[in-house]
C-alpha positions as CSV (number, residue, x, y, z in Angstrom):
1,X,-9.3,6.7,-4.9
2,X,-11.5,7.1,-8.0
3,X,-8.7,6.4,-10.4
4,X,-7.0,3.2,-11.5
5,X,-3.8,2.9,-9.5
6,X,-1.7,-0.1,-8.6
7,X,0.1,0.0,-5.3
8,X,0.9,-1.9,-2.2
9,X,1.1,-5.7,-1.9
10,X,0.1,-7.7,1.2
11,X,2.1,-10.2,3.2
12,X,1.2,-12.7,5.9
13,X,3.2,-15.2,7.9
14,X,2.0,-17.8,10.5
15,X,4.5,-19.7,12.5
16,X,3.1,-22.3,14.9
17,X,4.8,-22.8,18.2
18,X,3.2,-26.0,19.4
19,X,3.0,-29.6,17.8
20,X,0.2,-30.1,15.3
21,X,-1.6,-32.4,17.8
22,X,-2.1,-29.3,20.1
23,X,-4.1,-27.5,17.4
24,X,-6.1,-30.6,16.5
25,X,-7.1,-31.1,20.1
26,X,-7.9,-27.4,20.9
27,X,-9.3,-26.2,17.5
28,X,-10.5,-29.5,16.0
29,X,-8.2,-29.5,13.0
30,X,-4.5,-29.9,12.2
31,X,-4.9,-27.2,9.6
32,X,-5.5,-24.4,12.1
33,X,-2.4,-22.5,10.9
34,X,-3.4,-22.9,7.3
35,X,-6.9,-21.6,8.0
36,X,-5.4,-18.6,9.9
37,X,-3.2,-17.8,6.9
38,X,-6.2,-17.8,4.6
39,X,-8.1,-15.5,7.0
40,X,-5.1,-13.1,7.3
41,X,-4.9,-12.9,3.5
42,X,-8.6,-12.6,3.0
43,X,-8.7,-9.7,5.4
44,X,-6.1,-8.0,3.3
45,X,-7.5,-8.8,-0.1
46,X,-7.7,-5.1,-0.8
47,X,-3.9,-5.1,-1.1
48,X,-3.7,-7.5,-4.1
49,X,-5.9,-8.6,-7.0
50,X,-3.2,-9.5,-9.6
51,X,-2.1,-12.7,-7.9
52,X,-1.7,-14.7,-4.7
53,X,0.8,-17.2,-3.5
54,X,1.1,-19.4,-0.4
55,X,3.9,-21.5,0.9
56,X,4.4,-24.1,3.7
57,X,7.4,-25.5,5.5
58,X,7.2,-28.8,7.4
59,X,9.5,-29.4,10.3
60,X,11.5,-32.6,11.0
61,X,10.7,-34.3,7.8
62,X,12.8,-37.5,7.1
63,X,15.5,-37.2,4.5
64,X,14.3,-38.0,1.0
65,X,10.8,-36.5,1.6
66,X,9.8,-33.0,0.4
67,X,9.4,-30.3,3.1
68,X,8.7,-27.0,1.2
69,X,5.6,-26.4,-0.9
70,X,4.3,-23.5,-2.9
71,X,1.1,-22.6,-4.7
72,X,0.5,-19.5,-6.8
73,X,-2.4,-18.2,-9.0
74,X,-2.9,-15.2,-11.2
75,X,-6.4,-15.9,-12.3
76,X,-9.5,-13.9,-11.3
77,X,-10.0,-14.2,-7.5
78,X,-6.6,-15.9,-7.1
79,X,-6.8,-16.3,-3.3
80,X,-10.1,-18.1,-3.4
81,X,-8.9,-20.4,-6.1
82,X,-5.7,-21.4,-4.3
83,X,-7.4,-22.3,-1.0
84,X,-10.4,-23.9,-2.6
85,X,-8.1,-26.2,-4.7
86,X,-6.0,-27.1,-1.7
87,X,-8.9,-27.8,0.6
88,X,-10.6,-29.8,-2.1
89,X,-7.4,-31.9,-2.3
90,X,-7.3,-32.3,1.5
91,X,-11.0,-33.3,1.7
92,X,-10.4,-35.8,-1.0
93,X,-7.5,-37.4,0.9
94,X,-9.7,-37.5,4.0
95,X,-12.5,-39.1,2.0
96,X,-10.2,-41.7,0.6
97,X,-8.9,-42.6,4.1
98,X,-5.4,-41.4,3.4
99,X,-5.8,-38.8,6.1
100,X,-7.4,-39.2,9.5
101,X,-7.7,-35.6,10.9
102,X,-7.7,-36.9,14.5
103,X,-4.2,-38.1,13.8
104,X,-2.3,-35.0,12.7
105,X,0.8,-37.0,11.5
106,X,-1.3,-38.5,8.7
107,X,-2.3,-35.0,7.5
108,X,1.3,-33.8,7.7
109,X,2.5,-36.8,5.8
110,X,-0.1,-36.8,3.0
111,X,-1.2,-33.1,2.6
112,X,1.4,-30.6,1.3
113,X,0.0,-27.7,3.3
114,X,-0.1,-29.3,6.7
115,X,3.0,-27.9,8.4
116,X,4.3,-25.6,11.1
117,X,5.3,-22.5,9.0
118,X,3.1,-20.7,6.5
119,X,3.8,-17.7,4.2
120,X,1.3,-15.8,2.1
121,X,1.4,-12.9,-0.4
122,X,-1.1,-10.8,-2.3
123,X,0.2,-9.1,-5.3
124,X,-0.5,-5.7,-7.0
125,X,1.7,-5.7,-10.0
126,X,3.9,-2.6,-10.4
127,X,6.5,-4.3,-12.5
128,X,7.4,-7.7,-13.9
129,X,4.1,-8.3,-15.7
130,X,1.0,-10.2,-14.6
131,X,2.0,-13.8,-15.3
132,X,2.8,-16.6,-12.8
133,X,6.5,-16.1,-13.0
134,X,6.2,-12.7,-11.4
135,X,4.0,-13.9,-8.5
136,X,5.4,-14.3,-5.0
137,X,6.7,-16.2,-3.2
138,X,9.9,-16.7,-5.2
139,X,11.7,-20.0,-4.6
140,X,15.5,-20.6,-4.6
141,X,16.0,-24.3,-4.4
142,X,18.9,-26.4,-3.0
143,X,19.4,-29.9,-1.7
144,X,20.7,-28.3,1.6
145,X,17.7,-27.2,3.8
146,X,19.5,-24.0,4.9
147,X,20.0,-23.0,1.2
148,X,16.4,-23.4,0.3
149,X,14.8,-19.9,0.4
150,X,11.3,-18.7,-0.3
151,X,10.8,-15.0,-0.4
152,X,7.8,-12.6,-0.6
153,X,7.4,-9.0,0.0
154,X,5.7,-5.6,-0.3
155,X,8.4,-3.4,-1.7
156,X,10.0,-1.5,-4.5
157,X,13.7,-0.8,-4.7
158,X,15.1,2.2,-6.6
159,X,18.4,0.6,-7.5
160,X,17.6,-2.8,-8.9
161,X,20.0,-2.2,-11.8
162,X,22.9,-1.6,-9.4
163,X,22.0,-4.7,-7.4
164,X,22.0,-6.8,-10.6
165,X,25.4,-5.3,-11.5
166,X,26.8,-6.3,-8.1
167,X,25.6,-9.9,-8.8
168,X,27.3,-9.9,-12.2
169,X,30.5,-8.5,-10.5
170,X,30.7,-11.6,-8.3
171,X,30.2,-14.0,-11.3
172,X,26.4,-14.6,-11.2
173,X,24.1,-14.5,-14.2
174,X,21.0,-12.7,-12.9
175,X,17.8,-12.5,-14.9
176,X,16.8,-8.8,-15.2
177,X,13.1,-9.3,-14.2
178,X,12.1,-7.6,-11.0
179,X,13.5,-6.2,-7.8
180,X,12.2,-9.3,-6.1
181,X,14.4,-11.5,-8.2
182,X,17.4,-9.2,-7.5
183,X,16.7,-9.4,-3.7
184,X,16.2,-13.2,-3.9
185,X,19.5,-13.7,-5.6
186,X,21.4,-11.4,-3.3
187,X,20.0,-13.0,-0.1
188,X,20.6,-16.4,-1.7
189,X,24.2,-15.6,-2.4
190,X,24.8,-14.3,1.2
191,X,22.9,-17.4,2.5
192,X,25.3,-19.6,0.5
193,X,28.2,-17.7,1.8
194,X,27.0,-18.1,5.4
195,X,26.4,-21.8,4.9
196,X,29.9,-22.3,3.4
197,X,31.5,-20.5,6.3
198,X,29.7,-22.7,8.8
199,X,30.4,-25.9,6.7
200,X,34.1,-25.2,6.5
201,X,34.4,-24.5,10.2
202,X,32.4,-27.6,11.2
203,X,34.2,-29.8,8.7
204,X,37.5,-28.7,10.3
205,X,36.2,-30.2,13.6
206,X,36.0,-33.6,11.7
207,X,32.3,-34.0,12.5
208,X,30.3,-36.6,10.6
209,X,28.0,-35.3,7.8
210,X,24.7,-35.7,9.7
211,X,26.1,-33.7,12.6
212,X,27.4,-31.0,10.3
213,X,24.0,-30.6,8.8
214,X,22.3,-30.5,12.2
215,X,24.7,-27.8,13.5
216,X,24.4,-25.7,10.3
217,X,20.6,-25.8,10.7
218,X,20.9,-24.6,14.3
219,X,23.7,-22.1,13.9
220,X,22.9,-20.4,10.6
221,X,22.1,-16.7,11.4
222,X,19.4,-15.1,9.1
223,X,20.1,-11.7,10.7
224,X,23.8,-11.9,9.7
225,X,22.7,-12.9,6.2
226,X,20.3,-10.0,5.9
227,X,22.8,-7.4,7.2
228,X,25.2,-8.4,4.4
229,X,22.5,-8.7,1.7
230,X,20.7,-5.5,2.5
231,X,23.8,-3.2,2.7
232,X,23.0,-1.5,-0.6
233,X,19.3,-1.7,-0.8
234,X,17.5,1.6,-1.4
235,X,13.8,1.7,-1.2
236,X,10.8,0.7,0.9
237,X,10.2,-2.9,1.9
238,X,8.5,-5.4,4.2
239,X,10.1,-8.7,3.4
240,X,9.2,-12.2,4.5
241,X,11.5,-15.2,4.0
242,X,11.4,-18.8,5.1
243,X,14.3,-21.3,5.0
244,X,14.1,-25.0,4.4
245,X,15.4,-25.7,7.9
246,X,12.4,-24.0,9.5
247,X,14.0,-20.6,10.2
248,X,12.0,-17.5,9.1
249,X,12.5,-13.8,9.1
250,X,10.4,-10.6,8.5
251,X,12.4,-7.4,7.7
252,X,11.4,-3.8,7.3
253,X,13.2,-0.9,5.6
254,X,15.0,1.6,7.8
255,X,12.7,4.5,7.1
256,X,9.6,2.4,7.9
257,X,8.1,3.3,4.6
258,X,6.3,0.0,4.2
259,X,4.0,-1.2,7.0
260,X,4.4,-4.5,8.9
261,X,2.8,-5.7,12.1
262,X,3.1,-8.7,14.3
263,X,2.2,-10.4,17.5
264,X,3.4,-13.4,19.5
265,X,1.8,-15.6,22.1
266,X,2.5,-19.1,23.4
267,X,0.7,-20.7,20.3
268,X,1.8,-18.7,17.3
269,X,3.8,-15.9,15.9
270,X,2.0,-14.0,13.1
271,X,2.7,-11.1,10.8
272,X,0.6,-9.0,8.4
273,X,0.9,-5.8,6.4
274,X,-1.9,-4.3,8.5
275,X,-2.8,-4.3,12.2
276,X,-6.5,-4.8,11.9
277,X,-6.4,-8.3,10.3
278,X,-4.2,-9.6,13.1
279,X,-6.7,-8.2,15.6
280,X,-9.7,-9.8,13.8
281,X,-8.2,-13.2,13.0
282,X,-6.6,-13.8,16.4
283,X,-9.0,-11.9,18.6
284,X,-6.5,-9.4,19.8
285,X,-6.7,-5.9,21.3
286,X,-4.9,-3.3,19.2
287,X,-2.3,-2.8,21.9
288,X,-1.2,-6.5,21.6
289,X,0.0,-5.9,18.0
290,X,3.4,-4.4,17.4
291,X,5.1,-2.9,14.4
292,X,8.3,-4.4,13.1
293,X,10.8,-1.7,13.9
294,X,12.3,0.1,10.9
295,X,15.7,-1.3,9.9
296,X,15.1,-4.4,11.9
297,X,14.2,-8.0,11.2
298,X,12.2,-10.4,13.5
299,X,14.1,-13.7,13.4
300,X,12.3,-16.9,14.1
301,X,14.6,-19.9,14.6
302,X,13.2,-23.4,14.1
303,X,14.1,-24.2,17.7
304,X,11.6,-21.6,18.9
305,X,13.7,-18.5,19.6
306,X,12.1,-15.3,18.4
307,X,14.2,-12.1,18.5
308,X,14.3,-8.7,16.9
309,X,17.7,-7.9,15.3
310,X,18.8,-4.7,13.8
311,X,20.0,-5.2,10.2
312,X,20.4,-1.6,9.0
313,X,20.9,1.7,10.8
314,X,17.7,3.5,11.6
315,X,16.8,6.5,9.4
316,X,14.2,9.2,10.2
317,X,10.8,7.5,10.2
318,X,8.8,8.4,7.1
319,X,5.9,6.0,7.0
320,X,3.9,6.2,3.8
321,X,1.0,8.6,4.2
322,X,-0.9,6.9,1.4
323,X,-1.3,3.8,3.6
324,X,-3.5,5.9,5.9
325,X,-5.2,7.9,3.1
326,X,-6.2,5.0,0.9
327,X,-4.3,1.7,0.9
328,X,-5.0,0.1,4.3
329,X,-8.5,-0.9,5.3
330,X,-10.3,1.7,7.4
331,X,-11.4,-0.6,10.2
332,X,-8.2,0.0,12.1
333,X,-9.1,2.4,14.9
334,X,-6.2,4.8,14.3
335,X,-6.7,4.8,10.5
336,X,-10.5,5.5,11.0
337,X,-9.7,8.5,13.2
338,X,-7.1,9.8,10.8
339,X,-9.4,9.5,7.8
340,X,-12.1,11.4,9.6
341,X,-9.5,14.1,10.4
342,X,-8.5,14.3,6.8
343,X,-12.2,14.9,5.9
344,X,-12.5,17.5,8.7
345,X,-9.4,19.3,7.3
346,X,-11.3,20.1,4.1
347,X,-14.2,21.8,5.9
348,X,-12.7,25.3,5.9
349,X,-12.1,25.4,2.1
350,X,-15.5,23.8,1.4
351,X,-17.3,26.2,3.7
352,X,-15.7,29.1,1.9
353,X,-16.5,27.6,-1.5
354,X,-20.2,27.3,-0.7
355,X,-20.3,30.6,1.1
356,X,-21.5,28.9,4.3
357,X,-24.8,28.0,2.5
358,X,-25.4,24.5,3.9
359,X,-29.1,24.7,3.1
360,X,-28.3,24.7,-0.6
361,X,-25.5,22.2,-0.6
362,X,-25.5,18.4,-1.0
363,X,-22.5,16.4,0.3
364,X,-21.4,13.0,-0.9
365,X,-18.3,10.9,-1.6
366,X,-16.8,9.0,-4.4
367,X,-17.0,5.3,-3.3
368,X,-15.9,3.6,-1.3
369,X,-12.8,4.4,0.6
370,X,-13.5,8.1,0.9
371,X,-16.6,7.3,3.0
372,X,-14.8,7.7,6.4
373,X,-13.3,11.0,5.3
374,X,-16.8,12.1,4.3
375,X,-18.1,11.3,7.8
376,X,-15.3,13.5,9.2
377,X,-16.2,16.3,6.9
378,X,-19.9,16.1,7.9
379,X,-19.0,16.1,11.6
380,X,-16.8,19.2,11.3
381,X,-19.5,21.0,9.2
382,X,-22.1,20.2,11.9
383,X,-19.7,21.4,14.6
384,X,-19.2,24.7,12.7
385,X,-23.0,25.1,12.2
386,X,-23.6,24.4,16.0
387,X,-21.0,27.1,16.8
388,X,-22.8,29.5,14.4
389,X,-26.2,28.7,16.0
390,X,-24.8,29.1,19.5
391,X,-23.3,32.5,18.7
392,X,-26.5,33.7,17.0
393,X,-28.6,32.7,20.0
394,X,-26.1,34.4,22.4
395,X,-26.2,37.6,20.3
396,X,-30.0,37.5,20.2
397,X,-30.3,36.9,23.9
398,X,-28.1,39.9,24.7
399,X,-30.3,42.0,22.3
400,X,-33.5,40.6,23.8
401,X,-34.6,39.4,20.3
402,X,-35.0,35.6,20.8
403,X,-38.4,34.4,19.6
404,X,-39.9,31.2,18.3
405,X,-39.4,32.0,14.6
406,X,-35.6,32.6,15.2
407,X,-35.3,29.3,17.2
408,X,-37.1,27.4,14.5
409,X,-35.0,28.8,11.8
410,X,-31.7,28.1,13.6
411,X,-32.7,24.5,14.6
412,X,-34.4,23.4,11.3
413,X,-32.5,25.2,8.6
414,X,-29.0,25.4,7.1
415,X,-27.7,22.0,8.3
416,X,-25.3,19.9,6.2
417,X,-27.2,17.4,4.0
418,X,-25.5,14.2,3.0
419,X,-26.6,11.8,0.2
420,X,-25.4,8.7,-1.5
421,X,-25.0,10.0,-5.0
422,X,-22.1,8.3,-6.8
423,X,-22.1,4.5,-7.2
424,X,-19.3,2.3,-8.7
425,X,-21.1,-0.3,-10.7
426,X,-18.2,-2.4,-11.9
427,X,-15.4,-3.7,-9.8
428,X,-12.7,-3.1,-12.3
429,X,-9.0,-2.7,-11.6
430,X,-6.3,-4.5,-13.4
431,X,-7.9,-7.1,-15.7
432,X,-7.3,-4.7,-18.6
433,X,-3.7,-3.6,-18.8
434,X,-3.8,-1.4,-21.9
435,X,-4.3,2.1,-20.6
436,X,-6.4,3.4,-23.6
437,X,-8.9,0.6,-23.3
438,X,-9.0,0.7,-19.6
439,X,-9.7,4.4,-19.5
440,X,-12.6,3.9,-22.1
441,X,-14.2,1.3,-19.8
442,X,-13.5,3.4,-16.7
443,X,-15.6,6.2,-18.0
444,X,-18.7,3.9,-17.5
445,X,-17.8,2.5,-14.1
446,X,-19.6,5.2,-12.1
447,X,-23.3,6.1,-12.0
448,X,-25.3,8.7,-10.0
449,X,-28.5,8.9,-8.1
450,X,-31.0,11.1,-9.9
451,X,-33.6,13.4,-8.5
452,X,-31.8,14.4,-5.3
453,X,-29.8,17.4,-6.3
454,X,-31.7,20.6,-7.1
455,X,-30.6,23.3,-9.6
456,X,-29.9,25.7,-6.7
457,X,-27.6,23.2,-4.9
458,X,-23.9,23.1,-4.8
459,X,-22.8,19.5,-5.0
460,X,-19.7,18.5,-2.9
461,X,-18.0,15.1,-3.5
462,X,-15.1,13.9,-1.3
463,X,-12.4,11.8,-3.0
464,X,-9.3,10.2,-1.5
465,X,-6.9,11.7,-4.0
466,X,-6.5,12.9,-7.5
467,X,-3.5,11.6,-9.4
468,X,-4.0,12.0,-13.1
469,X,-7.4,13.5,-13.3
470,X,-8.4,11.0,-15.9
471,X,-11.5,9.7,-14.2
472,X,-12.6,13.1,-13.2
473,X,-12.2,14.4,-16.8
474,X,-13.7,11.4,-18.6
475,X,-16.3,10.1,-16.2
476,X,-17.2,11.6,-12.8
477,X,-17.6,15.3,-13.8
478,X,-19.5,14.3,-16.9
479,X,-22.0,12.3,-14.9
480,X,-22.3,14.7,-12.1
481,X,-23.3,17.4,-14.6
482,X,-26.4,15.3,-15.4
483,X,-27.7,16.2,-11.9
484,X,-27.7,19.9,-12.9
485,X,-26.3,21.4,-9.7
486,X,-25.4,25.1,-9.5
487,X,-21.8,24.1,-8.7
488,X,-19.7,20.9,-8.5
489,X,-16.9,20.8,-5.9
490,X,-14.5,17.9,-5.8
491,X,-12.5,17.8,-2.5
492,X,-9.4,15.6,-2.3
493,X,-8.4,14.4,1.1
494,X,-4.8,14.3,-0.2
495,X,-2.8,17.3,-1.3
496,X,-1.7,17.7,-4.9
497,X,0.4,14.7,-6.1
498,X,3.3,16.4,-7.7
499,X,6.2,14.0,-7.7
500,X,6.7,10.3,-8.6
501,X,6.7,7.5,-6.0
502,X,9.3,4.8,-6.2
503,X,8.6,3.0,-3.0
504,X,5.2,1.5,-3.5
505,X,2.6,3.3,-5.7
506,X,3.0,2.7,-9.4
507,X,3.2,6.3,-10.5
508,X,6.6,7.1,-11.7
509,X,5.7,9.0,-15.0
510,X,5.6,12.6,-13.8
511,X,4.1,13.9,-17.1
512,X,0.8,12.1,-16.3
513,X,0.2,13.9,-13.0
514,X,-2.5,16.5,-13.3
515,X,-0.7,18.8,-10.9
516,X,2.4,18.7,-13.0
517,X,0.4,19.2,-16.2
518,X,-1.2,22.3,-14.6
519,X,2.2,23.7,-13.5
520,X,3.7,23.2,-17.0
521,X,0.6,24.9,-18.6
522,X,0.9,27.9,-16.2
523,X,4.6,28.3,-17.0
524,X,3.8,28.4,-20.7
525,X,0.9,30.7,-20.3
526,X,3.0,33.2,-18.2
527,X,6.0,33.3,-20.5
528,X,8.2,31.2,-18.2
529,X,8.8,28.3,-20.6
530,X,12.6,28.6,-20.3
531,X,12.3,27.2,-16.8
532,X,11.1,23.9,-18.3
533,X,14.4,23.3,-20.2
534,X,16.5,24.8,-17.3
535,X,15.1,22.2,-14.9
536,X,15.8,19.5,-17.6
537,X,19.5,20.5,-17.7
538,X,19.7,20.6,-13.9
539,X,18.2,17.1,-13.7
540,X,20.6,15.7,-16.3
541,X,23.6,17.2,-14.5
542,X,22.4,15.8,-11.1
543,X,22.0,12.4,-12.6
544,X,25.4,12.5,-14.2
545,X,27.3,14.1,-11.3
546,X,25.3,13.8,-8.1
547,X,26.5,16.0,-5.2
548,X,27.0,15.0,-1.6
549,X,23.4,16.1,-0.8
550,X,20.7,14.9,-3.3
551,X,18.6,17.6,-4.9
552,X,15.1,17.5,-6.3
553,X,15.3,20.0,-9.1
554,X,11.7,19.4,-10.2
555,X,10.5,21.4,-7.3
556,X,11.5,24.5,-9.3
557,X,8.6,23.8,-11.7
558,X,6.1,24.5,-8.9
559,X,7.9,27.3,-7.1
560,X,6.4,30.2,-9.1
561,X,2.8,29.3,-8.2
562,X,0.7,29.0,-5.1
563,X,-1.2,25.8,-4.4
564,X,-4.5,27.7,-5.1
565,X,-3.2,28.8,-8.6
566,X,-2.3,25.2,-9.5
567,X,-5.7,24.0,-8.2
568,X,-7.5,26.5,-10.4
569,X,-5.5,25.4,-13.4
570,X,-6.3,21.7,-12.6
571,X,-10.0,22.6,-12.5
572,X,-9.7,24.0,-16.0
573,X,-7.9,21.0,-17.2
574,X,-10.3,18.4,-15.9
575,X,-13.6,20.3,-16.6
576,X,-15.6,18.8,-19.5
577,X,-17.3,21.0,-22.0
578,X,-20.5,22.6,-20.6
579,X,-22.8,21.1,-23.3
580,X,-25.7,23.3,-22.0
581,X,-24.9,23.0,-18.3
582,X,-24.1,26.5,-16.9
583,X,-22.8,25.5,-13.5
584,X,-19.3,25.9,-12.1
585,X,-16.6,23.4,-11.1
586,X,-14.0,23.7,-8.4
587,X,-11.3,21.3,-7.3
588,X,-10.1,21.5,-3.7
589,X,-7.0,19.8,-2.3
590,X,-5.9,19.1,1.2
591,X,-3.2,21.4,2.6
592,X,0.1,19.9,3.6
593,X,-0.4,21.3,7.1
594,X,-3.7,19.6,7.5
595,X,-2.3,16.4,6.2
596,X,0.4,16.4,8.9
597,X,-2.1,17.3,11.5
598,X,-4.3,14.4,10.6
599,X,-1.4,11.9,10.2
600,X,1.1,12.9,12.8
601,X,2.9,9.5,12.7
602,X,3.0,9.0,8.9
603,X,5.2,11.7,7.6
604,X,6.2,10.1,4.3
605,X,4.9,12.7,2.0
606,X,7.4,12.8,-0.9
607,X,4.8,12.5,-3.6
608,X,3.3,15.8,-2.3
609,X,6.4,17.7,-1.1
610,X,9.3,16.1,-3.1
611,X,11.2,15.4,0.1
612,X,12.4,11.8,-0.4
613,X,13.6,9.6,2.5
614,X,16.4,7.9,0.5
615,X,18.9,9.0,-2.2
616,X,17.2,6.7,-4.7
617,X,14.1,8.8,-4.5
618,X,15.9,12.0,-5.7
619,X,17.5,10.0,-8.5
620,X,14.1,8.8,-9.6
621,X,12.4,12.2,-9.5
622,X,15.1,13.8,-11.6
623,X,15.1,10.8,-14.0
624,X,11.3,11.0,-14.3
625,X,11.6,14.6,-15.4
626,X,14.3,13.8,-17.9
627,X,12.1,11.1,-19.3
628,X,9.2,13.5,-19.6
629,X,11.3,16.1,-21.4
630,X,12.7,13.6,-23.8
631,X,9.3,12.0,-24.3
632,X,10.5,8.6,-23.1
633,X,7.7,6.5,-21.6
634,X,8.1,3.9,-18.9
635,X,9.2,3.7,-15.3
636,X,12.0,6.0,-14.1
637,X,13.6,3.3,-11.9
């Protein structure tokens, strides 16, 4: 994705199933679990650069000694800084003789992050700011082990306000910060309630205090807590929680919007947002890694029991398509194939745009995540060219006109030519939060390779997606013009982004989408401006008096136009002034049909189609339009 866009976070959990001495003997260190956590997080660093956090829970710690630990960082390269600082501390203790690694009990006693249960989080900030207080894991403390809760997740909820109101209704004083805080307090309240229920029942049996505590630790049911706590959640989430008694859980939303994968063997249970990191870190085959079932939680009891429990009724599975288009790393075998298919799906439109003239076309991509789609496009173009050559040879054979000149021409000419043309010089994402300043710097992030494209060439660049068109308008098209091609074609592997997302991607302001901007411009140009206010009135009424079936009224804005008409208007909106260059520009978008063909198992396409998987999504899209019409900035949820 060539544009600045915050999005999905990353989660990791490692739960050891053997005593620490086992890992010391087999792997040479009592910190094996700690190292595996770091590797899982490092392999997912693409999912978070705004902050990182890790936590550790130690089992069977004597009363009076700490057993839960947390470290967070929001500086540049936060993950490296956390682990470097912790390992420096560990090595110092080893050097001082306080820890003898061959005796794991000394490491567990002296080093905070030598334990049996680890949690990690990588943060992309979509709300709550960029300071340490917004960084996961969140910690709810208590002197009772089962009431201690640390929570991290990859999620957005659409109804945080309602959740906070429900907390107020039961007498709490929530801090209106983030949906993470709202979830933490809600789970914490239900955890307290479950604890009290068990305490009262056990106390009625006249058991001594130590026995009551032991029984509560054994009998508390995280699945029961989650069923109660999540009853009114609306959104997409993969949620990881650990309790002070050593229990842990990983829960996923009932639509499967957010990804979560896991595996278990006789040594460890481990979770991650993506499948490939688990395969790499633990040496697994892809078939050994499972998805957490939507609407379910994997419950890990301290005693060793691991079970999948349903916490919410299943909904139609609508896994986020952007995970496959852009967010997840492309080294997962399925994602690699899907991204190639997305590139291949653009071949027909591109072939038409260049008139089948491969000899005078140069193909490239906008780094770096569009590279696999580019490979898919080139493979499909070569296939089409081979089919063309085959048919020409067959026709010539039937006519008796095959000669050396014809064969040379068919073999040597008119094959797709790929080049590395666009380079991203600066690794810049979120260290500048002010949009105006960020856009100014972003215009200088990309550079091009000179001397490759000729004036008779059409230049085709594959991009993952086009959201606001800002980088195209202010940077990419301007620098591509310097190559002086006959025509510039930007091909997006994603369809037109028309509607806000409230489940992961930080793009809730509909007025900033270039597709929406194009549709509004077309309505005004064609004398249909009345529809703009009509939709506003419909959205306001829907928000005030929602019907039994939620309705996305914003879809009416696009209905008068074909996708091609909107693409043409987008091209006009993003095209810079010619300034002496006489070439043409065309913006091509993936079709919805080809998207679904490429991603058959990831049907979550609400940002393209406006078909949301939960009622909260419809509320958000209508609110986003109201905000646009009333010129109110900010998130619509």
